C-alpha positions as CSV (number, residue, x, y, z in Angstrom):
1,M,11.5,-17.7,20.0
2,K,10.7,-15.9,23.3
3,T,10.3,-12.3,24.4
4,E,10.3,-10.3,27.5
5,Q,9.1,-6.7,28.0
6,S,9.6,-3.9,30.5
7,V,8.9,-0.2,30.6
8,F,10.8,2.6,32.2
9,S,9.2,5.8,33.4
10,V,10.5,8.6,35.7
11,E,7.6,8.1,38.0
12,K,7.8,4.3,38.4
13,G,11.3,3.3,37.3
14,W,11.6,-0.1,35.5
15,V,8.4,-2.1,35.5
16,R,8.3,-5.7,34.1
17,K,5.4,-6.2,31.7
18,S,6.1,-9.8,30.9
19,E,8.4,-12.5,32.4
20,S,10.3,-15.1,30.4
21,A,13.5,-15.2,32.5
22,L,15.6,-14.6,29.3
23,G,18.6,-13.1,30.9
24,K,21.7,-14.4,29.2
25,L,19.6,-16.1,26.5
26,A,18.5,-12.9,24.9
27,G,20.4,-12.0,21.8
28,L,18.6,-8.9,20.7
29,V,17.0,-6.0,22.6
30,F,14.8,-3.3,21.0
31,L,14.7,0.0,22.9
32,Y,12.2,2.6,21.9
33,G,12.1,5.7,24.0
34,N,12.2,9.4,24.8
35,K,15.1,11.2,23.4
36,D,16.5,12.6,26.6
37,L,16.1,9.3,28.5
38,L,18.1,7.5,25.8
39,K,21.0,9.9,26.3
40,E,21.4,8.6,30.0
41,Q,24.0,5.9,30.4
42,L,22.3,4.4,33.4
43,H,19.4,3.1,31.3
44,I,21.7,1.5,28.8
45,D,23.7,0.0,31.7
46,H,20.5,-1.4,33.2
47,V,19.5,-3.2,30.0
48,K,23.0,-4.6,29.5
49,K,23.1,-5.9,33.0
50,E,19.7,-7.6,32.5
51,Y,20.7,-9.1,29.1
52,P,24.5,-9.3,29.0
53,N,24.8,-11.2,25.7
54,A,22.3,-9.1,23.7
55,Q,22.9,-6.5,21.1
56,V,20.9,-3.4,22.1
57,I,19.3,-1.4,19.3
58,G,16.6,1.2,19.1
59,C,15.7,4.9,18.6
60,S,14.1,8.0,19.9
61,T,10.4,8.2,19.2
62,S,7.2,10.3,19.0
63,G,5.6,7.7,21.3
64,E,6.4,4.2,22.4
65,I,4.3,1.1,21.9
66,C,4.0,-1.8,24.3
67,Q,1.2,-4.3,23.6
68,E,-1.9,-2.1,23.1
69,E,-0.6,0.8,25.1
70,V,1.0,4.0,23.8
71,F,3.6,5.6,26.2
72,N,5.2,9.1,26.1
73,N,8.5,10.0,27.8
74,S,9.3,6.4,28.6
75,I,11.6,3.6,27.4
76,V,10.0,0.4,26.1
77,C,12.4,-2.6,26.3
78,T,11.7,-5.8,24.3
79,A,14.2,-8.5,24.7
80,V,14.2,-11.4,22.2
81,W,15.7,-14.9,22.1
82,F,15.9,-16.4,18.7
83,E,16.4,-20.2,19.0
84,K,17.6,-20.8,15.5
85,T,18.0,-17.4,13.8
86,I,21.2,-15.4,13.5
87,V,21.2,-11.6,13.7
88,E,23.8,-9.3,12.4
89,I,23.8,-5.5,12.7
90,A,25.5,-2.9,10.4
91,A,25.8,0.8,11.3
92,E,26.7,3.7,9.1
93,H,27.2,7.4,9.9
94,I,25.4,9.8,7.6
95,G,27.0,13.2,7.2
96,S,24.5,14.7,4.8
97,M,21.1,13.9,3.2
98,D,23.0,13.7,-0.1
99,D,24.7,10.5,1.2
100,S,21.4,8.6,1.7
101,F,21.6,6.6,-1.5
102,V,25.2,5.5,-0.9
103,I,24.4,4.6,2.7
104,G,21.6,2.3,1.5
105,E,24.0,0.6,-0.9
106,K,26.7,0.1,1.9
107,L,24.2,-1.3,4.4
108,A,22.8,-3.8,1.9
109,D,26.3,-4.9,0.8
110,R,27.4,-5.5,4.4
111,L,24.4,-7.7,5.2
112,D,23.8,-9.5,1.9
113,K,25.1,-13.0,2.9
114,E,23.9,-16.5,2.6
115,Q,20.5,-17.3,4.2
116,L,19.6,-13.6,4.6
117,V,15.8,-13.5,5.1
118,H,15.0,-9.9,6.0
119,I,16.6,-6.5,6.8
120,M,15.1,-4.0,9.2
121,I,16.2,-0.3,9.1
122,L,16.3,2.1,12.0
123,S,17.4,5.5,10.8
124,D,18.0,9.1,12.0
125,G,14.7,10.8,11.4
126,L,15.9,14.3,10.3
127,N,19.2,14.1,8.4
128,I,18.0,11.6,5.8
129,N,16.3,11.3,2.5
130,G,14.3,8.2,3.1
131,S,13.4,7.5,-0.5
132,E,17.0,7.7,-1.6
133,L,18.0,5.4,1.2
134,T,15.5,2.8,0.0
135,K,16.6,3.3,-3.6
136,G,20.2,2.4,-2.5
137,L,18.9,-0.7,-0.7
138,N,16.8,-1.8,-3.7
139,K,19.7,-1.3,-6.1
140,R,21.8,-3.8,-4.2
141,L,19.1,-6.3,-3.1
142,G,16.8,-6.2,-6.1
143,E,13.6,-8.0,-5.1
144,R,15.4,-10.8,-3.4
145,I,15.1,-9.6,0.2
146,P,12.3,-7.5,1.8
147,V,13.3,-4.4,3.8
148,T,11.1,-2.7,6.5
149,G,11.7,-0.2,9.3
150,G,11.4,3.4,10.1
151,L,12.8,6.8,10.9
152,A,13.4,7.9,14.5
153,G,11.1,10.5,16.0
154,D,11.2,13.4,18.4
155,Q,7.6,13.8,19.4
156,A,6.4,16.7,17.1
157,N,9.5,18.8,17.8
158,F,11.7,18.0,14.8
159,N,14.8,19.1,16.7
160,E,16.9,15.9,17.2
161,T,16.5,12.2,16.7
162,L,18.7,9.5,18.1
163,I,19.7,5.9,17.3
164,V,20.8,3.4,20.0
165,H,23.5,0.8,19.2
166,N,24.9,-0.8,22.3
167,S,25.4,2.7,23.7
168,T,23.5,5.9,24.5
169,G,21.6,7.4,21.6
170,R,23.4,9.3,18.9
171,S,22.3,11.4,15.9
172,N,23.2,10.8,12.2
173,I,23.3,7.0,12.5
174,I,21.5,4.4,10.4
175,L,21.3,0.8,11.5
176,A,20.4,-2.2,9.4
177,I,19.5,-5.4,11.2
178,G,19.9,-8.6,9.1
179,F,18.0,-11.8,10.0
180,Y,19.4,-15.1,8.8
181,G,18.1,-18.7,8.7
182,K,15.6,-20.9,7.0
183,D,13.5,-21.3,10.2
184,L,12.5,-17.6,10.3
185,S,9.3,-16.3,8.6
186,V,8.8,-12.6,8.3
187,G,5.6,-10.8,7.3
188,Y,5.0,-7.1,6.6
189,G,2.2,-4.7,5.9
190,S,1.7,-1.0,5.4
191,M,-1.4,1.2,4.9
192,G,-2.5,4.7,5.5
193,G,-6.1,5.8,5.5
194,W,-5.8,9.5,4.6
195,D,-8.2,11.1,2.1
196,S,-6.9,13.1,-0.8
197,F,-9.0,16.0,-2.1
198,G,-8.9,18.9,-4.5
199,V,-7.1,19.1,-7.8
200,D,-3.8,17.5,-8.9
201,R,-0.9,19.9,-8.7
202,E,2.2,19.5,-10.8
203,V,5.6,19.6,-9.2
204,T,7.1,22.3,-11.4
205,R,10.4,22.7,-9.5
206,S,12.0,20.3,-7.0
207,K,15.4,18.8,-6.2
208,G,15.3,15.4,-4.5
209,N,13.3,15.8,-1.3
210,I,13.1,19.6,-1.5
211,L,10.0,21.1,-3.1
212,Y,10.2,24.6,-4.5
213,E,7.2,25.1,-6.7
214,L,3.7,23.6,-7.4
215,D,1.9,24.7,-10.5
216,G,4.6,27.4,-11.0
217,L,3.8,28.9,-7.5
218,P,6.1,28.9,-4.4
219,A,5.3,25.7,-2.6
220,L,5.4,27.1,0.9
221,E,3.2,30.0,0.0
222,L,0.6,27.7,-1.5
223,Y,0.8,25.3,1.3
224,K,0.4,28.0,3.9
225,R,-2.7,29.3,2.1
226,Y,-4.2,25.8,2.4
227,L,-3.2,25.5,6.1
228,G,-4.8,28.8,7.1
229,S,-4.3,29.4,10.9
230,H,-2.4,26.1,11.2
231,A,0.5,27.7,9.2
232,A,1.8,29.4,12.3
233,D,2.7,26.0,13.8
234,L,4.8,24.7,10.8
235,P,6.5,22.3,10.4
236,A,4.6,20.3,13.1
237,S,1.2,21.2,11.8
238,A,2.2,19.8,8.4
239,L,1.9,16.3,10.0
240,L,-1.9,16.9,9.9
241,F,-1.9,17.8,6.2
242,P,0.4,15.5,4.1
243,L,0.7,15.3,0.3
244,S,-0.3,12.3,-1.8
245,L,2.4,11.7,-4.5
246,R,1.1,9.9,-7.6
247,M,4.0,8.5,-9.6
248,Q,3.7,7.9,-13.3
249,G,3.5,4.2,-14.2
250,S,2.5,3.2,-10.6
251,E,-0.9,2.3,-9.3
252,T,0.1,3.1,-5.7
253,A,0.2,6.7,-4.3
254,L,2.9,7.5,-1.8
255,V,2.3,9.9,1.1
256,R,4.9,12.6,1.9
257,T,5.2,14.6,5.1
258,V,7.1,17.9,5.7
259,L,10.3,17.7,7.8
260,S,11.2,21.4,7.6
261,V,10.4,24.7,5.8
262,N,12.6,27.4,4.5
263,E,11.0,30.8,4.8
264,E,13.8,32.5,2.8
265,D,13.3,30.6,-0.5
266,G,9.8,29.3,0.1
267,S,10.8,25.7,-0.1
268,M,9.7,22.6,1.9
269,V,11.9,19.6,2.8
270,F,10.1,16.2,2.9
271,A,11.2,12.9,4.3
272,G,11.3,11.5,0.7
273,D,11.7,12.6,-2.8
274,I,9.1,14.8,-4.6
275,P,10.2,14.3,-8.3
276,Q,9.8,17.1,-10.7
277,G,7.0,16.5,-13.3
278,E,5.0,14.3,-11.0
279,H,1.6,15.3,-9.4
280,V,0.6,15.7,-5.8
281,R,-2.8,16.2,-4.0
282,L,-3.5,17.6,-0.6
283,M,-4.7,15.2,2.1
284,K,-6.7,15.3,5.3
285,A,-7.5,12.9,8.0
286,N,-10.5,10.7,8.6
287,F,-10.6,8.9,12.0
288,E,-12.3,5.8,10.8
289,R,-10.2,5.5,7.7
290,L,-7.0,5.8,9.8
291,L,-8.2,2.9,12.0
292,D,-9.2,0.9,9.0
293,G,-5.7,1.5,7.6
294,A,-4.2,-0.1,10.7
295,N,-6.4,-3.1,10.2
296,G,-5.5,-3.2,6.6
297,A,-1.7,-3.2,7.4
298,A,-2.3,-6.1,9.8
299,E,-4.2,-8.0,7.2
300,M,-1.4,-7.4,4.6
301,M,1.1,-8.6,7.2
302,K,-0.9,-11.8,7.8
303,T,-1.1,-12.5,4.1
304,S,2.7,-12.1,3.6
305,L,3.3,-14.3,6.6
306,R,1.1,-16.9,4.9
307,N,-1.5,-16.7,7.7
308,L,0.9,-17.9,10.4
309,T,0.4,-16.3,13.9
310,P,3.5,-14.1,14.6
311,D,5.6,-14.4,17.8
312,L,6.5,-10.7,17.6
313,A,5.2,-7.8,15.7
314,I,7.0,-4.4,15.5
315,L,4.6,-1.6,14.8
316,I,5.9,1.7,13.3
317,S,3.2,4.3,12.9
318,C,3.6,7.9,11.9
319,V,3.5,10.7,14.4
320,G,0.9,12.4,12.2
321,R,-1.6,9.6,12.9
322,K,-1.0,10.0,16.6
323,L,-1.6,13.7,16.5
324,V,-4.9,13.2,14.6
325,L,-6.2,10.2,16.6
326,K,-5.2,11.9,20.0
327,L,-7.0,10.0,22.8
328,R,-8.1,7.4,20.3
329,V,-4.6,6.5,19.3
330,E,-4.6,3.1,21.1
331,E,-7.6,2.1,18.9
332,E,-5.2,1.5,16.0
333,L,-3.2,-0.9,18.1
334,E,-6.4,-2.7,19.1
335,R,-7.2,-3.0,15.4
336,V,-3.8,-4.7,14.8
337,R,-4.4,-7.0,17.8
338,E,-7.7,-8.2,16.4
339,V,-5.7,-9.6,13.4
340,T,-2.6,-10.9,15.2
341,G,-4.4,-12.6,18.1
342,N,-3.5,-12.3,21.8
343,S,-0.4,-14.5,21.7
344,T,1.6,-12.0,19.6
345,V,3.9,-9.6,21.5
346,L,3.5,-6.0,20.2
347,T,6.2,-3.3,20.4
348,G,7.2,-0.4,18.3
349,F,7.1,3.4,18.0
350,Y,5.7,6.5,16.4
351,S,8.0,7.7,13.7
352,Y,9.0,10.4,11.1
353,G,8.7,7.8,8.3
354,E,8.1,4.1,7.6
355,I,9.8,1.7,5.2
356,C,8.0,-1.2,3.7
357,P,7.1,-2.9,0.4
358,T,3.7,-1.8,-1.0
359,K,2.4,-5.3,-1.6
360,P,2.9,-8.8,-0.1
361,F,5.6,-10.9,-1.8
362,V,6.9,-7.8,-3.7
363,N,10.3,-7.3,-2.1
364,H,10.8,-3.7,-3.3
365,C,10.8,-1.3,-0.3
366,E,9.5,2.3,-0.4
367,L,9.5,5.1,2.0
368,H,6.1,5.9,3.4
369,N,4.7,8.6,5.6
370,Q,1.5,8.6,7.6
371,T,1.1,4.8,7.6
372,M,0.9,2.1,10.1
373,T,3.7,-0.3,9.1
374,I,4.1,-3.8,10.7
375,T,7.0,-6.2,10.6
376,A,6.1,-9.6,12.1
377,F,8.4,-12.5,13.0
378,K,7.6,-16.2,13.4
379,E,10.3,-18.7,14.2
380,N,9.4,-22.2,13.0
């Protein structure tokens, strides 16, 4: 397995970050970039000319990752040559959030073939119920195949997200990438680092990923009371104050972030389900705990990879972490690097949601928010 990386910016054009002379050998290219740049055909044409035999996939972001650097308003291109691994890609159009579960089932069915090792998801970041998507995947795959991935971003604007699949970016698309072959090992890890506080609040009225009431009070009104002056900047400011969702019968709490708010009915739309009858707590950020979370995700990844050194690691971190860490954001990439070692190529993006199992060797994926999630590949 070999990789090659380059970065496009308006100021400098395309700049090669590593050289492997892959050319026609490359079979897969990951493109993570600024929404407006991914709409321009000339950038897709450039990548196709460089790697004529590769499938080109990717998404818009809230920040692009190349090694230990975070870029904004760029395109990060990572070309990959798998020597022994087969890659197949399935794409589905999603018309409504209500289709999320069925789309998950369809994608799993299309890729569930002999020698399937792993599935990676790249999804529209706004018109999606991520937890329903993972439920559909889990229903078809059981715990046979691990699934990781993330939801596309749009900085902190929440206006439009795009998916790239051999063409310029388009909205309302979900990609599933299947990796096949006994010579590929895949590891994964996901961890947050946010601190919950205050009392548990019961979800007294919700429908799927729409939250209407907490403790019998309008959810948006209660949330605004908590945000104070930050309420004027909703929904973007909600990235700084997520909710911790504690599910009955589960030891693991899931983090949920707001995608949009409805001033008319006082409801809030989240990236994943907020089931009625469950309990949530408010959360706030702690710099060191966020950085420790990145390290913990990398340690979990190394465990699930059985301590092999990965060739490639795809990092998907939440935009909320980036907004909190600000100038320190690259420190979480450095924490990952400390675990992977210098030979591992790092790429990825800042997202509106992350998909990953909660524990090593438990192939049941969940939607996460506000985590660092890592998918690592090692070809034997």
